[in-house]
C-alpha positions as CSV (number, residue, x, y, z in Angstrom):
1,M,11.1,8.0,-11.7
2,F,11.4,11.5,-10.4
3,P,13.1,14.7,-11.8
4,L,16.2,15.8,-9.9
5,A,14.4,19.0,-8.9
6,D,11.9,16.9,-6.7
7,P,13.0,16.6,-3.1
8,F,13.5,12.9,-2.2
9,A,10.9,11.9,0.4
10,T,11.4,9.2,2.9
11,H,9.2,7.0,5.1
12,L,9.6,5.0,8.3
13,G,12.1,2.2,7.9
14,C,13.0,3.6,4.5
15,R,15.8,1.8,2.6
16,C,15.1,3.7,-0.7
17,L,17.8,5.8,-2.3
18,P,17.8,8.0,-5.4
19,V,19.7,6.4,-8.3
20,P,20.5,8.5,-11.4
21,V,19.4,7.4,-14.9
22,L,22.2,8.5,-17.2
23,P,21.8,9.3,-20.9
24,H,22.1,6.4,-23.2
25,T,21.2,4.0,-20.4
26,A,18.4,1.5,-20.7
27,L,15.6,2.5,-18.4
28,P,14.4,-0.1,-15.9
29,V,11.1,-1.8,-16.5
30,V,8.7,-0.4,-13.9
31,I,5.3,-1.7,-13.2
32,A,3.1,0.9,-11.6
33,G,1.6,0.1,-8.2
34,N,-2.0,0.0,-9.5
35,A,-1.2,-2.4,-12.3
36,W,0.9,-4.6,-10.0
37,F,-1.7,-4.7,-7.3
38,T,-4.7,-5.5,-9.5
39,S,-2.7,-8.3,-11.2
40,Q,-2.2,-10.1,-7.8
41,D,-4.4,-12.9,-6.5
42,A,-6.9,-12.3,-3.7
43,A,-4.6,-13.7,-1.0
44,T,-1.8,-11.3,-1.9
45,Q,-4.2,-8.3,-2.1
46,L,-5.4,-9.2,1.4
47,Q,-1.9,-9.5,2.7
48,V,-0.9,-6.1,1.3
49,L,-4.0,-4.1,2.3
50,G,-5.6,-6.0,5.2
51,P,-9.3,-6.8,5.3
52,S,-10.7,-3.3,5.9
53,K,-8.7,-1.4,3.3
54,L,-9.2,-4.2,0.8
55,A,-13.0,-4.1,1.3
56,H,-13.0,-0.3,0.8
57,F,-10.8,-0.7,-2.3
58,Q,-13.1,-3.4,-3.8
59,A,-16.1,-1.2,-3.1
60,G,-14.5,1.6,-5.1
61,A,-14.2,3.9,-2.0
62,L,-10.4,3.7,-1.6
63,P,-8.1,4.4,-4.6
64,L,-4.6,3.0,-4.0
65,D,-3.0,6.4,-4.4
66,A,-4.9,7.6,-1.3
67,L,-2.9,5.1,0.8
68,I,0.2,7.2,1.0
69,M,0.3,10.5,2.8
70,E,3.1,13.0,2.4
71,E,4.0,15.3,5.2
72,V,6.6,18.0,5.8
73,L,8.6,17.3,9.0
74,P,9.5,20.1,11.4
75,D,13.1,20.1,10.0
76,G,11.7,20.7,6.5
77,R,12.2,17.1,5.1
78,R,9.4,15.4,3.3
79,A,8.2,12.1,4.7
80,R,5.7,9.6,3.5
81,R,3.5,7.4,5.7
82,E,0.6,5.0,5.3
83,T,-2.8,6.8,5.4
84,T,-5.1,5.4,8.1
85,L,-8.8,4.7,7.7
86,R,-9.4,7.5,10.1
87,D,-7.4,9.9,8.0
88,L,-9.6,9.0,5.1
89,G,-12.9,9.2,7.1
90,L,-13.6,5.5,6.5
91,D,-14.7,2.9,9.0
92,R,-13.0,-0.3,9.9
93,V,-14.8,-3.2,8.1
94,V,-15.3,-6.2,10.4
95,T,-15.3,-9.4,8.4
96,P,-16.5,-12.6,10.0
97,R,-13.9,-15.3,10.5
98,P,-14.6,-18.6,8.8
99,A,-15.8,-21.3,11.2
100,E,-13.1,-23.7,12.5
101,P,-13.5,-27.1,11.0
102,T,-14.6,-29.8,13.4
103,P,-12.1,-32.6,13.7
104,Q,-13.3,-35.9,12.5
105,G,-14.7,-38.1,15.2
106,A,-15.4,-35.2,17.5
107,S,-18.9,-34.9,18.8
108,S,-20.7,-31.6,19.3
């Protein structure tokens, strides 16, 4: 949740919209991104970050909050985009692919 004084930032393909929280209204249950991400299984984490960012995250070199970059556009609007490994000064991590299983009955 953000105070009304904060300008609403957007991102590519954004479908977000500000929704007011009125007095005497129950607040929605919000799970912070870090808590949600670390509670996910390895396959989901890989799907979300991809192999290189996940390897850097697991090594402690990439905190999740570093993955979003906020910029001011020429027209003054704020926009968010995903931070690249290059932006962060990190290298792409090449992970070996698992060997394809040999079909039964096939000879090598």
